C-alpha positions as CSV (number, residue, x, y, z in Angstrom):
1,M,25.0,-15.3,-15.6
2,Q,27.2,-12.4,-14.6
3,D,30.0,-12.5,-12.1
4,F,28.7,-11.6,-8.7
5,G,31.2,-8.7,-8.1
6,E,30.7,-7.4,-11.6
7,A,26.9,-7.5,-11.2
8,F,27.2,-5.3,-8.1
9,Q,29.5,-2.8,-9.9
10,L,27.1,-2.6,-12.8
11,A,24.2,-2.2,-10.5
12,F,25.9,0.8,-8.7
13,S,26.7,2.3,-12.1
14,L,23.1,2.0,-13.2
15,A,21.8,3.5,-10.0
16,L,24.2,6.4,-9.9
17,S,24.0,7.2,-13.6
18,A,20.1,7.5,-13.5
19,D,19.7,5.0,-16.3
20,P,16.5,5.9,-18.3
21,D,15.0,2.3,-18.1
22,L,15.7,2.2,-14.4
23,L,14.0,5.6,-13.8
24,E,11.0,4.6,-15.9
25,I,10.5,1.4,-13.9
26,I,10.9,3.3,-10.6
27,G,8.5,6.1,-11.7
28,L,5.8,3.6,-12.7
29,S,6.2,1.7,-9.4
30,L,5.8,4.9,-7.4
31,Q,2.8,6.1,-9.5
32,V,1.0,2.8,-9.1
33,S,1.7,2.3,-5.4
34,L,1.0,6.0,-4.4
35,S,-2.3,5.9,-6.3
36,A,-3.3,2.7,-4.6
37,V,-2.4,4.0,-1.2
38,L,-4.4,7.3,-1.8
39,I,-7.5,5.3,-2.8
40,S,-7.0,2.9,0.0
41,C,-6.8,5.7,2.6
42,L,-9.9,7.4,1.2
43,L,-11.8,4.1,1.5
44,G,-10.1,2.4,4.5
45,M,-9.8,5.2,7.0
46,P,-13.5,6.2,7.1
47,I,-14.4,2.5,7.3
48,G,-12.0,2.0,10.2
49,A,-13.2,5.2,11.9
50,L,-16.9,4.2,11.5
51,I,-16.3,0.7,13.0
52,A,-14.2,2.2,15.8
53,T,-16.9,4.6,16.9
54,S,-20.0,2.4,16.3
55,R,-21.5,-0.6,18.1
56,F,-23.8,-2.6,15.9
57,K,-24.9,-6.2,15.3
58,G,-22.3,-8.1,13.4
59,R,-19.5,-5.8,14.3
60,T,-17.3,-8.6,15.7
61,L,-17.9,-10.6,12.5
62,L,-16.9,-7.6,10.4
63,L,-13.7,-7.1,12.4
64,V,-12.8,-10.8,11.9
65,L,-13.4,-10.4,8.2
66,I,-11.3,-7.3,7.9
67,N,-8.4,-8.8,9.9
68,A,-8.6,-12.0,7.8
69,L,-8.5,-9.9,4.6
70,M,-5.2,-8.4,5.8
71,G,-3.6,-11.7,5.1
72,L,-5.3,-12.4,1.8
73,P,-2.8,-14.1,-0.6
74,P,-1.8,-11.6,-3.3
75,V,-2.2,-14.2,-6.1
76,V,-5.8,-14.8,-5.0
77,V,-6.4,-11.0,-5.4
78,G,-4.6,-11.0,-8.7
79,L,-6.8,-13.9,-9.9
80,L,-10.0,-12.2,-8.8
81,V,-9.1,-8.9,-10.5
82,Y,-8.0,-10.8,-13.6
83,L,-11.3,-12.6,-13.8
84,M,-13.2,-9.3,-13.3
85,L,-11.2,-7.4,-16.0
86,S,-10.8,-10.2,-18.6
87,N,-12.9,-10.1,-21.8
88,A,-15.3,-12.6,-20.3
89,G,-15.5,-10.7,-17.0
90,P,-18.1,-8.1,-16.0
91,L,-15.6,-5.2,-16.5
92,G,-14.0,-6.6,-19.6
93,A,-15.5,-3.9,-21.8
94,F,-13.3,-1.3,-20.2
95,Q,-10.1,-3.1,-21.5
96,L,-8.2,-2.5,-18.3
97,L,-6.4,-5.8,-18.1
98,Y,-2.6,-5.4,-18.5
99,T,-2.6,-1.7,-17.8
100,P,-1.4,0.3,-14.8
101,T,-5.0,0.8,-13.8
102,A,-5.4,-2.9,-13.3
103,M,-2.3,-2.9,-11.1
104,I,-3.7,0.0,-9.0
105,I,-7.0,-1.9,-8.6
106,A,-5.2,-5.0,-7.4
107,Q,-3.0,-3.1,-5.0
108,T,-6.0,-1.2,-3.6
109,L,-7.8,-4.4,-2.8
110,L,-4.7,-5.6,-1.0
111,I,-4.1,-2.5,1.0
112,T,-7.6,-1.3,1.9
113,P,-8.2,-4.0,4.6
114,I,-4.8,-3.2,6.1
115,V,-5.5,0.5,6.2
116,A,-9.0,-0.1,7.6
117,A,-7.9,-2.5,10.3
118,L,-5.0,-0.3,11.5
119,S,-7.1,2.9,11.4
120,R,-9.7,1.2,13.4
121,E,-7.2,0.3,16.1
122,V,-5.8,3.8,16.2
123,I,-9.1,5.6,16.3
124,E,-10.8,3.2,18.7
125,Q,-8.0,3.7,21.3
126,L,-8.4,7.5,20.9
127,N,-12.2,7.3,21.0
128,Q,-12.1,5.6,24.5
129,D,-10.6,8.8,25.8
130,Y,-13.2,11.1,24.2
131,A,-16.4,9.0,24.0
132,E,-17.9,10.3,27.2
133,Q,-17.2,13.9,26.3
134,F,-18.7,13.5,22.9
135,L,-21.8,11.9,24.4
136,S,-22.2,14.6,27.1
137,W,-21.8,17.4,24.6
138,G,-24.1,15.8,22.1
139,V,-21.5,15.8,19.3
140,P,-22.8,14.4,16.0
141,R,-21.1,11.2,14.9
142,T,-19.6,12.7,11.7
143,T,-18.2,15.6,13.7
144,A,-16.7,13.2,16.3
145,I,-15.1,11.1,13.6
146,S,-13.6,14.2,11.9
147,A,-12.2,15.3,15.3
148,L,-10.7,11.8,16.0
149,I,-9.1,11.6,12.5
150,R,-7.6,15.0,12.9
151,D,-6.3,14.2,16.4
152,A,-4.8,10.9,15.2
153,R,-3.3,12.3,12.0
154,Y,0.3,11.4,12.9
155,S,-0.7,7.8,13.6
156,L,-2.8,7.6,10.5
157,I,0.1,8.8,8.4
158,T,2.1,5.9,9.7
159,V,-0.8,3.7,8.7
160,A,-0.6,5.1,5.2
161,L,3.1,4.6,5.1
162,A,2.6,1.0,6.2
163,G,0.2,0.5,3.3
164,F,2.7,2.1,0.9
165,G,5.4,-0.3,2.1
166,R,3.1,-3.2,1.4
167,A,2.1,-1.9,-2.0
168,I,5.6,-1.1,-3.3
169,A,6.9,-4.6,-2.5
170,E,3.9,-6.4,-4.1
171,V,4.7,-8.7,-7.0
172,G,2.2,-11.6,-7.2
173,A,-1.1,-9.8,-8.0
174,V,0.7,-7.1,-10.0
175,I,2.3,-9.4,-12.4
176,M,-1.0,-11.3,-12.9
177,V,-3.0,-8.3,-13.9
178,G,-0.2,-6.1,-15.3
179,G,1.6,-8.7,-17.3
180,N,5.1,-7.2,-16.8
181,I,5.0,-5.4,-20.2
182,N,8.1,-3.4,-20.9
183,H,7.5,0.4,-21.0
184,L,3.9,-0.1,-20.0
185,T,3.4,-2.2,-16.8
186,R,6.9,-3.2,-15.7
187,V,7.4,-2.1,-12.0
188,M,10.4,-2.8,-9.7
189,T,9.3,-6.1,-8.2
190,T,8.2,-7.6,-11.5
191,A,11.4,-6.4,-13.2
192,I,13.6,-7.9,-10.5
193,A,11.9,-11.2,-10.9
194,L,12.3,-11.1,-14.7
195,E,15.9,-9.9,-14.8
196,T,16.9,-12.5,-12.3
197,S,15.4,-15.3,-14.3
198,K,17.2,-13.9,-17.4
199,G,20.5,-13.9,-15.5
200,D,20.8,-10.1,-15.8
201,L,21.7,-9.4,-12.2
202,A,22.8,-5.8,-12.7
203,L,19.4,-4.3,-13.3
204,A,17.8,-6.6,-10.7
205,L,20.3,-5.5,-8.1
206,A,20.0,-1.9,-8.9
207,L,16.2,-2.1,-8.5
208,G,16.7,-4.1,-5.3
209,M,18.9,-1.3,-4.0
210,V,16.2,1.3,-4.7
211,L,13.5,-0.9,-3.0
212,I,15.8,-1.2,0.1
213,V,16.3,2.6,0.1
214,I,12.5,3.1,-0.1
215,A,11.9,0.6,2.7
216,L,14.4,2.3,4.9
217,S,13.0,5.7,4.1
218,V,9.5,4.6,4.9
219,N,10.5,3.1,8.2
220,A,12.6,6.2,9.1
221,L,9.5,8.4,8.4
222,V,7.3,6.2,10.6
223,M,9.8,6.4,13.5
224,M,10.1,10.2,13.1
225,L,6.3,10.6,13.0
226,R,5.9,8.5,16.1
227,L,8.5,10.4,18.0
228,S,6.8,13.7,16.9
229,A,3.5,12.4,18.1
230,T,4.9,11.3,21.4
231,R,6.6,14.7,22.0
232,Q,3.3,16.5,21.3
233,A,1.5,14.2,23.7
234,Y,3.8,15.1,26.5
235,A,4.2,18.7,25.6
């Protein structure tokens, strides 16, 4: 176990010197999380928009399900993905377990309900203002959804950033399906857990600093986008 002050000094040195191992872990973390967010947005936003603009039997039940999935325990998602990708699972032939692809799948399953639920809220509020106009003009549903998504683009970007913040901080599901293998599937959260358990606080703290910077940057971007959207609304 390192001295606390010494650990902080070494952490700052690692962060400022662009240590290769540190950069590799950060790069893989960003690659996995950004890929998961992109897939989640491609899946979740259209689902949210469709629910927001439609009225059908079972809609309330579907909303309850999506909202419940937002709080799905990551270890449960990790277990399900592990079972699907293991040699005995239906996707075992693809040999995806303990690869970055498996980590992307796990994060996508975690983030998609969040993106869908938040997108539904954003688009439903906007649809209330335009629904009568769309109806009177006979606008097709697909055209209406496209217009709503375009008009709500700033709010939807904040939804994507919220999903990214959730993904980059994930550890439970990722470590179960990725295995925390050095130079292959080791990301920031799993590396922090491993290095802390080993007593190597320098690398753990350096990665923790990077995570904090990313979290602050995401929140700053969200605030800037909200301010920009508010200014445009009152312009």
